[in-house]
C-alpha positions as CSV (number, residue, x, y, z in Angstrom):
1,X,0.0,0.0,0.0
2,X,1.4,3.4,-0.9
3,X,1.9,6.2,1.7
4,X,-1.0,8.1,0.1
5,X,-3.4,5.2,0.2
6,X,-2.5,4.4,3.8
7,X,-2.9,8.0,5.0
8,X,-6.1,8.5,3.0
9,X,-7.7,5.3,4.3
10,X,-6.9,6.0,7.9
11,X,-7.5,9.8,7.9
12,X,-11.1,9.4,6.6
13,X,-11.9,7.0,9.4
14,X,-10.1,8.8,12.2
15,X,-11.0,12.4,11.5
16,X,-14.7,11.8,11.5
17,X,-16.7,13.8,14.1
18,X,-18.1,10.6,15.7
19,X,-14.6,9.9,17.0
20,X,-14.7,13.2,19.0
21,X,-17.8,12.6,21.1
22,X,-16.1,11.1,24.0
23,X,-10.3,16.1,28.0
24,X,-8.9,12.6,28.7
25,X,-5.9,10.9,27.1
26,X,-6.4,8.9,24.0
27,X,-2.7,8.2,23.5
28,X,0.4,9.8,25.0
29,X,0.1,13.0,23.1
30,X,-3.6,13.1,22.0
31,X,-6.8,13.8,23.9
32,X,-10.5,13.5,23.5
33,X,-13.4,15.0,25.4
34,X,-14.6,13.1,28.4
35,X,-18.3,12.4,28.6
36,X,-20.1,15.5,29.6
37,X,-17.1,17.9,29.1
38,X,-17.4,21.1,27.1
39,X,-15.0,22.2,24.4
40,X,-12.6,24.8,26.0
41,X,-13.1,28.5,25.2
42,X,-10.5,29.7,22.7
43,X,-9.8,32.4,20.1
44,X,-7.6,32.5,17.0
45,X,-5.0,34.3,19.0
46,X,-4.5,31.0,20.9
47,X,-3.1,29.6,17.6
48,X,-0.9,32.6,16.7
49,X,2.2,30.4,17.2
50,X,1.3,28.3,14.2
51,X,1.6,31.4,11.9
52,X,4.5,31.1,9.4
53,X,6.1,28.6,7.0
54,X,7.2,25.2,8.2
55,X,8.9,22.1,6.8
56,X,9.6,18.7,8.0
57,X,9.1,15.0,7.4
58,X,5.9,12.9,7.8
59,X,5.0,9.4,6.6
60,X,8.4,8.9,5.1
61,X,8.1,12.0,2.9
62,X,8.9,15.7,3.2
63,X,6.2,18.4,3.8
64,X,5.7,22.1,3.6
65,X,3.0,23.8,5.7
66,X,2.0,27.5,5.8
67,X,-0.4,29.2,8.2
68,X,-1.6,32.8,7.5
69,X,-2.3,35.3,10.3
70,X,-5.9,35.7,11.4
71,X,-8.0,38.0,9.2
72,X,-11.8,38.2,8.7
73,X,-12.4,35.7,11.5
74,X,-10.2,32.8,10.2
75,X,-6.8,31.5,9.7
76,X,-5.9,29.5,6.5
77,X,-3.3,26.7,6.3
78,X,-1.9,24.8,3.4
79,X,0.0,21.5,3.5
80,X,1.9,19.6,0.8
81,X,3.3,16.1,1.3
82,X,5.9,15.2,-1.3
83,X,8.9,13.0,-2.1
84,X,11.4,12.4,-4.9
85,X,8.5,10.8,-6.8
86,X,6.4,14.0,-6.6
87,X,3.4,15.2,-4.6
88,X,1.6,12.6,-2.5
89,X,-1.2,14.8,-1.2
90,X,-2.4,18.3,-0.4
91,X,-4.5,19.7,2.5
92,X,-6.3,23.0,2.8
93,X,-7.2,24.0,6.3
94,X,-9.4,26.7,7.8
95,X,-9.4,27.6,11.5
96,X,-12.3,29.6,12.9
97,X,-14.1,30.1,16.2
98,X,-17.4,28.4,16.4
99,X,-19.5,28.4,19.6
100,X,-16.6,30.0,21.5
101,X,-14.0,27.3,20.6
102,X,-11.6,26.6,17.8
103,X,-12.8,24.7,14.8
104,X,-10.3,23.2,12.3
105,X,-11.8,22.3,8.9
106,X,-9.6,20.2,6.6
107,X,-10.0,19.1,3.0
108,X,-7.6,16.5,1.4
109,X,-6.6,16.4,-2.2
110,X,-4.8,13.9,-4.4
111,X,-1.7,15.0,-6.4
112,X,-4.0,15.9,-9.4
113,X,-6.1,18.1,-6.9
114,X,-9.1,15.8,-7.0
115,X,-10.7,15.9,-3.5
116,X,-10.9,13.0,-1.1
117,X,-14.0,14.3,0.5
118,X,-17.2,15.0,-1.4
119,X,-17.6,18.7,-2.4
120,X,-20.1,19.3,0.3
121,X,-18.0,17.5,3.0
122,X,-14.9,18.5,5.0
123,X,-13.3,17.1,8.1
124,X,-14.2,19.3,11.0
125,X,-12.3,19.0,14.3
126,X,-13.1,21.0,17.4
127,X,-10.7,21.9,20.1
128,X,-10.9,19.4,23.0
129,X,-8.0,20.7,25.2
130,X,-5.9,23.9,25.2
131,X,-2.6,24.4,27.0
132,X,-0.2,27.4,26.9
133,X,1.9,25.6,24.3
134,X,-0.5,23.0,22.9
135,X,-3.7,22.7,20.9
136,X,-5.5,19.4,20.9
137,X,-8.2,18.7,18.3
138,X,-8.9,15.1,19.2
139,X,-7.2,13.3,16.3
140,X,-4.4,15.9,15.9
141,X,-2.4,17.8,18.5
142,X,0.1,20.6,18.0
143,X,2.8,21.2,20.6
144,X,5.0,24.4,20.4
145,X,8.4,23.3,21.5
146,X,10.1,26.7,20.7
147,X,9.4,29.6,18.4
148,X,10.9,27.6,15.6
149,X,9.8,24.1,16.3
150,X,6.4,22.3,16.6
151,X,5.7,18.7,17.1
152,X,2.3,17.4,15.9
153,X,0.7,14.0,16.5
154,X,-2.0,12.4,14.3
155,X,-4.1,9.6,15.5
156,X,-4.4,6.4,13.4
157,X,-6.3,3.2,13.8
158,X,-5.5,0.0,12.1
159,X,-7.9,-2.7,13.2
160,X,-7.9,-2.7,17.0
161,X,-4.6,-0.9,17.2
162,X,-4.6,2.8,17.9
163,X,-1.3,4.7,17.5
164,X,0.0,8.2,16.9
165,X,2.2,9.4,14.0
166,X,4.6,12.1,15.1
167,X,5.3,15.0,12.7
168,X,8.2,17.4,13.4
169,X,8.0,21.0,12.1
170,X,10.8,23.4,11.7
171,X,10.1,27.1,10.9
172,X,11.5,28.3,7.6
173,X,10.0,31.8,7.6
174,X,8.5,33.9,10.3
175,X,5.2,35.8,9.8
C-alpha cells in the first residue's frame, strides 16, 4: 500500500466527528473530550504560534505547511506532502471560532487536486483541550516546542490498534 493510500484510508476514518464525542488521554500526546465535558473556550490568538512557514518529514516524505495570520475571523493553512516521486497529497485547512472554541476544517486532495471528500464535505475537528503551548483537536495535537519548532501527532487506527504518528515541524520563515 502506498503512503498516500495508507494516509487516506486512515484519515477518513479517524477524523470523523463521531470519534470526537467522547479532555482525557487517547494516547500519550492526543486527547478526547470526556463524557459531559465542554469544548474549551479559545480564540484565533491562541493559535498565533502556528503562523508562518514550516517544513519537516511525515509518513516517510517531506512536507511544507504555511499558516496565514488571522483575518476576517479565520486562519488559512496549506499543507503539501511530497517526495522524490512528486506530490503525495495536499491539504487545505481553515481555523475559525465556532460556539466559543476553535474549529479546524480540513479538505484533502490527491496529487491531481481531486478531492478526497465530497464537495459538500470536509473534516471538522473541534478543540478538545488547550494548554499554553499545545492545541488538541482530538485526532491531531500541535505542541509548540520553541518559536521555531512544533511537534504534531496524528491519531491512526489499524484494526484494533490505535497509534499516533509524530510530525516534526521546523520554521522556515516567520510571519
